[in-house]
C-alpha positions in Angstrom: 0.0 0.0 0.0 2.9 2.2 0.6 4.2 1.6 -3.0 0.8 2.0 -4.6 0.1 5.4 -2.7 3.6 6.9 -3.6 3.4 5.7 -7.2 0.5 7.5 -7.8 1.8 10.9 -6.6 5.2 10.3 -8.4 3.3 9.1 -11.9 1.0 12.5 -11.6 4.1 14.7 -11.3 6.0 13.1 -14.1 3.3 12.9 -16.3 2.6 16.7 -16.1 6.1 17.5 -17.4 5.0 16.1 -21.0 1.2 15.7 -20.9 0.5 19.7 -21.6 2.8 19.7 -24.7 0.2 18.5 -27.1 -2.5 20.6 -25.6 -0.7 23.8 -26.0 -2.2 24.8 -29.6 -5.8 24.5 -27.9 -5.0 26.7 -24.8 -3.5 29.3 -26.9 -6.8 30.2 -28.3 -8.9 29.5 -25.2 -6.2 31.9 -23.2 -5.8 34.6 -26.0 -2.1 34.0 -25.9 0.5 34.4 -28.6 3.0 31.3 -29.4 5.7 32.9 -27.8 3.5 33.5 -24.6 2.1 30.2 -24.3 5.1 28.2 -23.8 5.5 29.8 -20.3 2.8 27.4 -19.3 5.5 24.9 -19.9 8.5 27.1 -18.7 7.2 28.3 -15.4 6.4 24.4 -14.3 9.9 23.6 -15.4 11.6 26.3 -13.5 9.5 26.2 -10.3 10.1 22.4 -10.2 13.6 22.4 -10.8 14.3 25.0 -7.8 12.2 23.7 -5.3 13.6 20.1 -6.0 16.8 21.7 -4.1 15.6 21.8 -0.5 13.6 18.7 -0.3 16.5 16.7 1.8 16.3 19.5 4.3 12.4 20.0 4.6 11.8 16.1 4.7 14.4 16.3 7.9 12.7 19.3 9.6 9.2 19.0 9.1 9.1 15.2 8.3 8.7 13.3 5.2 4.9 12.0 5.7 3.8 15.7 6.5 5.9 17.2 3.3 4.2 14.2 1.1 0.8 15.2 2.3 1.5 19.0 1.9 3.0 18.4 -1.6 0.2 15.9 -3.0 -2.9 17.8 -1.6 -1.3 21.4 -3.0 -0.5 19.7 -6.3 -4.1 18.2 -6.7 -5.5 21.6 -6.1 -3.5 23.4 -8.5 -4.1 20.9 -11.1 -7.8 21.6 -10.6 -7.5 25.4 -10.5 -5.1 25.1 -13.9 -8.4 23.4 -15.5 -10.4 26.3 -14.4 -7.9 29.2 -15.4 -9.4 31.5 -18.0 -6.6 33.9 -18.4 -3.1 33.3 -19.3 -1.8 35.1 -16.4 -4.1 32.5 -14.1 -2.7 29.4 -15.6 0.9 30.7 -15.5 0.4 31.1 -11.5 -1.3 27.8 -11.0 1.6 26.2 -13.1 4.1 27.6 -11.0 2.1 26.3 -8.1 2.0 22.8 -9.5 5.9 22.9 -10.1 6.4 24.1 -6.5 4.2 21.5 -4.8 5.2 18.6 -7.3 9.1 19.1 -7.1 9.4 17.1 -3.9 6.9 14.0 -5.2 9.8 11.8 -7.0 12.5 12.1 -4.7 10.3 11.9 -1.4 9.0 8.5 -3.4 12.2 7.2 -4.0 13.5 8.1 -0.5 10.5 6.6 0.9 10.8 3.0 -0.9 14.5 2.9 0.1 13.7 3.4 3.7 10.6 1.2 3.6 11.9 -2.0 2.0 15.1 -3.9 3.4 18.0 -3.8 0.9 17.4 -7.2 -0.6 14.2 -5.8 -2.0 15.6 -2.4 -3.3 15.8 -3.9 -6.7 12.0 -4.8 -7.0 11.4 -1.8 -5.0 13.2 0.6 -7.7 11.9 -1.1 -10.7 8.1 -0.1 -9.6 9.4 3.5 -9.0 11.2 3.4 -12.1 8.4 2.4 -14.3 6.5 5.7 -13.1 9.2 8.0 -13.5 10.1 6.4 -17.2 6.7 5.9 -18.3 5.4 9.4 -17.5 7.3 11.4 -20.4 6.4 8.3 -22.9 2.6 8.1 -22.1 2.1 11.9 -21.6 2.0 13.1 -25.0 -0.4 9.8 -25.8 -2.8 10.5 -22.9 -2.5 14.4 -23.1 -3.7 13.9 -27.1 -6.4 11.4 -26.3 -7.9 13.9 -23.6 -7.7 17.0 -25.6 -9.1 15.2 -28.7 -12.3 13.7 -27.3 -12.8 15.8 -24.5 -10.9 19.6 -23.7 -7.7 20.5 -22.9 -8.7 21.5 -19.2 -8.9 17.6 -18.7 -5.0 17.2 -19.0 -5.1 18.7 -15.6 -8.5 17.5 -14.1 -7.3 14.2 -14.5 -4.7 14.4 -11.7 -7.5 15.5 -9.3 -8.9 11.8 -8.7 -5.5 10.3 -8.7 -4.2 12.9 -6.4 -7.1 12.2 -3.7 -6.5 8.4 -3.8 -2.6 9.1 -3.3 -3.7 11.3 -0.2 -5.8 9.0 1.4 -3.1 6.3 1.0 -0.3 8.2 2.2 -2.2 9.3 5.1 -3.1 5.7 6.1 0.2 4.1 5.1 3.2 6.0 4.7 5.7 6.1 8.0 7.4 9.2 8.9 10.9 9.7 9.4 13.0 10.7 12.1 13.2 14.6 12.5 16.4 16.6 12.7 16.6 20.2 13.6 19.7 22.1 11.6 20.1 25.8 10.6 18.9 26.1 7.1 21.6 27.6 4.6 19.6 30.6 2.9 22.4 32.1 0.9 23.5 28.5 -0.4 20.2 27.7 -1.7 19.7 31.0 -3.3 22.7 30.8 -5.1 22.3 27.3 -6.5 18.5 27.9 -6.9 19.5 31.2 -9.3 22.3 28.9 -11.2 19.3 26.4 -11.6 16.6 28.4 -12.8 18.9 30.6 -15.1 20.2 27.2 -16.8 16.2 26.1 -17.0 15.5 29.4 -18.7 18.7 29.4 -21.1 17.9 25.9 -22.3 14.1 26.6 -22.5 14.3 30.0 -24.2 17.5 29.4 -26.1 15.5 28.2 -29.3 13.2 30.9 -29.5 15.4 33.7 -28.6 18.1 32.5 -31.3 20.4 31.5 -28.5 23.5 33.6 -27.8 22.9 36.1 -30.2 20.2 37.5 -27.8 21.3 39.5 -24.8 18.5 37.8 -22.4 20.4 34.4 -23.2 23.8 35.9 -22.3 22.5 37.2 -19.2 21.2 33.9 -18.4 24.7 32.1 -19.3 26.2 35.1 -17.2 24.0 34.5 -14.1 24.7 30.5 -14.4 28.2 30.8 -14.3 28.4 33.5 -11.6 25.8 31.9 -9.1 27.4 28.5 -9.7 30.8 29.8 -8.9 29.8 31.7 -5.8 27.8 28.6 -4.5 31.1 26.6 -4.8 32.9 28.8 -2.7 30.3 29.5 -0.1 29.9 25.5 -0.1 33.5 24.8 0.6 33.9 27.6 3.3 30.3 27.9 4.9 30.2 26.6 8.5 26.2 25.6 7.5 26.4 23.8 4.0 23.5 23.4 1.8 25.2 20.1 0.1 26.6 17.9 2.4 30.2 17.2 1.1 29.6 13.3 2.0 27.5 13.4 -1.1 30.4 14.6 -3.5 32.8 12.0 -1.7 30.6 8.8 -2.5 32.2 7.9 -5.9 29.1 5.5 -6.7 26.6 8.3 -5.8 28.5 10.8 -8.2 28.7 8.6 -11.0 25.0 7.3 -10.9 23.9 11.1 -10.8 25.8 11.8 -13.7 24.4 8.6 -15.6 20.9 9.7 -15.0 21.7 12.8 -16.4 22.6 10.9 -19.9 19.3 8.7 -19.4 17.7 12.1 -19.2 19.1 13.3 -22.1 18.2 10.4 -24.4 14.8 9.6 -23.4 13.5 13.0 -23.4 15.7 14.2 -26.5 14.1 11.1 -28.4 10.5 12.1 -27.4 11.1 15.5 -28.4 11.9 14.6 -31.9 9.3 11.8 -32.7 5.9 13.5 -32.2 7.0 16.4 -34.8 8.6 14.1 -36.9 5.4 11.8 -37.1 2.9 14.8 -37.2 4.6 17.4 -39.1 6.4 15.6 -41.5 4.8 12.2 -42.0 1.1 13.5 -41.6 0.3 11.4 -38.6 -3.0 12.8 -36.6 -2.1 13.1 -33.0 -4.1 9.9 -31.5 -1.9 7.8 -34.3 1.1 9.3 -33.0 0.4 8.3 -29.5 -0.4 4.7 -30.5 2.8 4.6 -32.6 4.8 6.0 -29.6 2.8 3.7 -26.9 4.8 0.6 -27.4 8.2 2.3 -26.3 6.5 2.1 -23.0 5.7 -1.6 -23.4 9.3 -2.3 -23.6 10.2 -0.2 -20.6 7.6 -2.1 -18.6 8.9 -5.5 -19.5 12.5 -5.0 -18.8 11.8 -3.1 -15.6 9.5 -6.2 -14.4 12.7 -8.4 -15.3 15.6 -6.6 -14.2 15.5 -6.8 -10.8 15.5 -10.8 -11.2 18.1 -10.4 -13.6 20.2 -8.8 -11.0 20.1 -12.0 -8.8 22.1 -13.6 -11.3 24.3 -10.7 -13.3 26.3 -7.7 -12.3 24.3 -4.6 -12.3 27.2 -3.0 -13.9 27.0 -5.5 -17.2 23.2 -4.7 -17.2 23.7 -1.2 -17.4 26.2 -1.6 -20.3 23.7 -4.0 -22.1 21.2 -1.6 -21.7 23.0 1.2 -23.1 24.3 -0.8 -26.0 20.3 -1.7 -27.0 19.7 1.9 -26.7 22.4 2.8 -28.8 21.6 -0.1 -31.5 18.2 1.4 -31.5 19.1 4.9 -32.0 21.5 3.5 -34.9 18.3 2.0 -36.8 16.7 5.3 -36.3 19.3 7.2 -38.1 18.6 5.0 -41.1 14.7 6.3 -41.0 13.4 8.5 -44.2 10.1 9.9 -44.7 9.0 6.7 -45.9 9.7 4.5 -42.9 6.7 2.2 -42.1 4.6 2.0 -38.8 6.0 -1.5 -38.2 9.8 0.0 -38.2 8.6 2.7 -35.9 7.1 0.3 -33.5 9.9 -2.1 -33.5 12.6 0.8 -32.8 10.3 1.8 -30.1 10.0 -1.2 -28.6 14.0 -2.1 -28.8 14.7 1.4 -27.1 12.2 0.8 -24.4 13.7 -2.5 -23.9 17.3 -0.9 -23.3 15.8 2.1 -21.2 14.3 -0.3 -18.6 17.5 -2.1 -18.1 19.3 1.1 -17.4 17.4 2.7 -14.6 17.0 0.5 -11.8 20.8 -0.9 -11.7 21.9 2.8 -12.1 19.5 3.6 -9.0 20.6 1.0 -7.1 24.4 1.2 -7.5 23.7 5.1 -6.9 22.7 4.5 -3.3 24.8 1.2 -2.4 27.3 3.2 -0.5 25.3 6.1 0.2 24.7 6.8 4.3 20.8 6.4 4.9 20.9 9.7 6.4 22.0 11.3 3.2 19.2 9.8 1.3 16.9 13.1 1.5 19.6 15.1 0.0 20.4 12.4 -2.4 17.3 11.7 -3.9 16.6 15.3 -4.3 20.0 15.9 -6.3 19.7 12.7 -8.1 15.9 13.9 -9.7 17.3 17.3 -10.4 20.2 15.7 -12.5 17.4 13.9 -14.3 15.4 16.7 -15.0 18.5 19.0 -16.1 19.2 16.0 -18.5 15.8 16.0 -20.0 16.0 19.8 -20.5 19.6 19.3 -22.0 18.3 16.7 -24.2 15.3 18.7 -25.6 17.3 21.8 -25.9 20.2 20.1 -27.8 18.2 18.5 -30.2 15.6 20.8 -30.9 18.5 23.6 -31.6 20.5 21.2 -33.8 17.4 20.2 -35.8 16.4 23.8 -36.5 19.9 24.5 -37.4 20.5 21.5 -39.7 17.0 22.0 -41.5 18.2 25.5 -42.5 21.7 24.7 -43.6 20.2 21.5 -45.5 17.6 23.5 -47.4 20.6 25.8 -48.6 22.8 23.0 -49.5 20.1 20.8 -51.4 18.5 24.3 -53.0 22.2 25.1 -54.4 22.5 21.7 -55.9 19.2 21.1 -57.1 19.0 21.3 -61.2 15.5 22.0 -62.9 15.6 19.4 -65.9 13.0 18.3 -68.3 13.0 14.9 -66.6 12.2 16.6 -63.1 9.4 18.5 -64.3 8.0 15.9 -66.2 7.9 13.8 -63.2 6.1 16.5 -61.2 2.3 16.6 -60.6 0.8 19.2 -63.2 -1.0 22.1 -61.5 -3.2 24.7 -62.6 -1.8 27.4 -60.6 1.1 29.2 -62.0 2.6 28.8 -58.5 1.6 25.5 -57.7 5.0 24.0 -59.3 7.5 26.2 -57.3 5.4 25.1 -54.3 5.7 21.7 -54.9 9.4 21.8 -55.3 10.0 23.7 -52.2 7.5 21.5 -50.0 9.8 18.5 -51.3 13.1 20.4 -50.8 11.9 21.0 -46.8 10.9 17.6 -46.4 14.1 16.2 -47.7 16.1 18.8 -45.7 13.9 17.8 -42.4 14.8 13.8 -43.2 18.4 14.7 -43.0 18.0 16.8 -40.0 16.3 14.0 -37.7 18.9 11.4 -38.9 21.6 13.8 -37.9 19.6 14.1 -34.2 19.2 10.5 -33.9 22.9 9.8 -34.7 24.1 12.5 -32.3 22.1 10.7 -29.7 23.5 7.4 -30.4 27.0 8.9 -29.6 25.9 10.5 -26.4 24.5 6.8 -25.3 27.8 5.1 -26.4 30.1 8.0 -24.7 28.2 7.2 -21.5 29.5 3.9 -21.3 33.0 4.4 -19.8 31.0 6.0 -16.7 30.4 2.3 -15.8 34.0 2.0 -14.8 33.5 4.3 -11.8 30.5 2.5 -10.5 31.3 -0.1 -7.6 29.5 -3.0 -6.1 28.6 -3.1 -2.7 31.3 -4.8 -0.6 29.1 -7.6 0.6 26.6 -9.2 -1.9 24.9 -11.3 0.8 24.2 -7.7 2.5 22.5 -6.4 -0.9 21.2 -9.6 -2.1 19.2 -7.3 -4.6 22.6 -6.9 -6.3 23.9 -10.5 -6.0 
């Protein structure tokens, strides 16, 4: 019952990172917002969530994990309801900020609760259940969001959280145990500096593509704020008596390596999920629901290997499973780098299942090894930083692939146009049009499609190399000293 209660909260929060994306065009009309303004519905949630992930460890020790859980789920559920009732852009952004603030603690609290509730030999099974929610949320979010928007209204993208939240609140109140409280000073300066660095980085990544990256003064100021705030935070954390981040976290090699690893997983998972919907809808002409159904098998692959992985960890080294998972993900991206605009649904589904199988093999072993040598007293801080690293990886992945996609499409169009020769054979094979402007438009449209095809292939190839480049990080992960003490890793 503990697992079910906290997993409902986790799935609800993770879904909201992607479920609203497909509903943005519908919200834009209802809220009378421009294309630039409506993106703040996503940006406000992401930035608020990133900032408020930082103090979760302190808050859970100061006020109690169960109490913080209840306040967070209640606040998230209420703000979801008010998002659905918003009639102006200002109201929507305010309640999305509230969603991000309350929802930030749900993923790290749920992971810390599962690790404390289950004995070490069952950590792998517990992380499998938790990982399903974390990994399936971004994959199923666009599908569920598209279905609700298509058959009901965009407001149900938010209303769907209300019954789930109520059930989760009841379960947490009845079954989730509390932790031992600790009273210690809160490092306000350290939190402010790190929050400024994280918020500036998120704004840079989210606004970069729209503002033309470092050609814009806005993005330059964000970059300066990131570097300056991060430098001041490091100096403060090394010299202050009361530190926001415990130095013991950064001295644990497994924890640091695992946190870097989950950053890479975030890049690959969300980078791929950002590319595929636009590829299918804009360039292959798939409707929203068809796109969702084509992407859904990826989630089936994730669920299968996550159900299997804790059993495999009884007979295999967790580090070997991570390498196999990365290899499978890299292979799926290699196959996707061979796509063209005539790719069949079967190929899309098969590559999705293969990638899901690989991602499912990654998450649980990485989570287990990350906390294998970390003191239980540091789990509150550790899970918060782990979740933040995953979210930052997702933001970086989306920004990289979308920035590269736009740039490559523009370059490809120029290169292809410069090489195109209008021959009689070409003109004979083009469909006839009564409009004098029809022929140039047909040529331009075909040129844009071919340029997009090359740009998407380049992005899939880039993600493949990122996945392969992460393999050496496995060398920094070590098994626990006693396999009998950690039977889940035996």
